[in-house]
N, C-alpha and C positions, 0 to 999 in steps of 0.2 A: 502493500499499499504505500502509494504518495503522502508525505504529511508537510505542510508550510512550514510548521514551526518545530521546535525542538520537545521531542519525548526521551522519555526515560525508560528504560526497561521496568514492568511492573506497574508502570502508571494503567489505573483502570480506565475505562470510555463506557459510554453509551455510544451507539451508532445508528446512523441514518445512511442507507445504503441506496441513492437512488438510481435504480438499473434499467429503469424501463420507464422513458420521459411521461408514459399516458398512465401510469399506475403511480400511489403513493407509496412513498421511499419504503425500505424494508426495516423495519428496527431491530438493532439488538441491545436489549437489555444492559448488559454489562460482557465487556470485553477487557482482556489487557495485552498491554505490549512483551513481547517475546524477545523480539531482537531491534534492534538501530544499525543503521549503516546509511551515512549523508541525509539524502531526504525521503529515505525508504525506509519501511519499518513493517515488522510481522506483529498480527494479530493474532491471538486465540479468542475463539468466542467461547465465553462462559456460561451466561445464559441468554437464552432467544426463545420467545412464545411459542410453539406448535406452530398455529399459522405462518408465522413470518418465516418460523424455519421451512415449511411448505414452501411457501413462494419462491423461497432462496433456492432449494432445490430441485423448482420446476426451472429456475431461471440457469440453474449450472445445466441441467439435464439438455435444456433448448441450444445453450452454448456448445457445449461437446457436441450435438449432433449437426449444428452450424457447421464447426469446425471441420468435422469427419465428412459431411456431405461436398464443402469447398476441395478438399483435398484431393 
């Protein structure tokens, strides 16, 4: 994930992921920064409500299908 400001490892966040323009963002209740490298960081999702998780999984599955069909 790209980040504009500095984040420290083990910083806890809530996230709004605007993945599809016509839909509301996916909400992650609690996430933790696990690694930082310059302006990039790795995030672990610790708490996400089941409906939000279902939307995220559907988005990732459709992204994988798009990549597979375009190869």
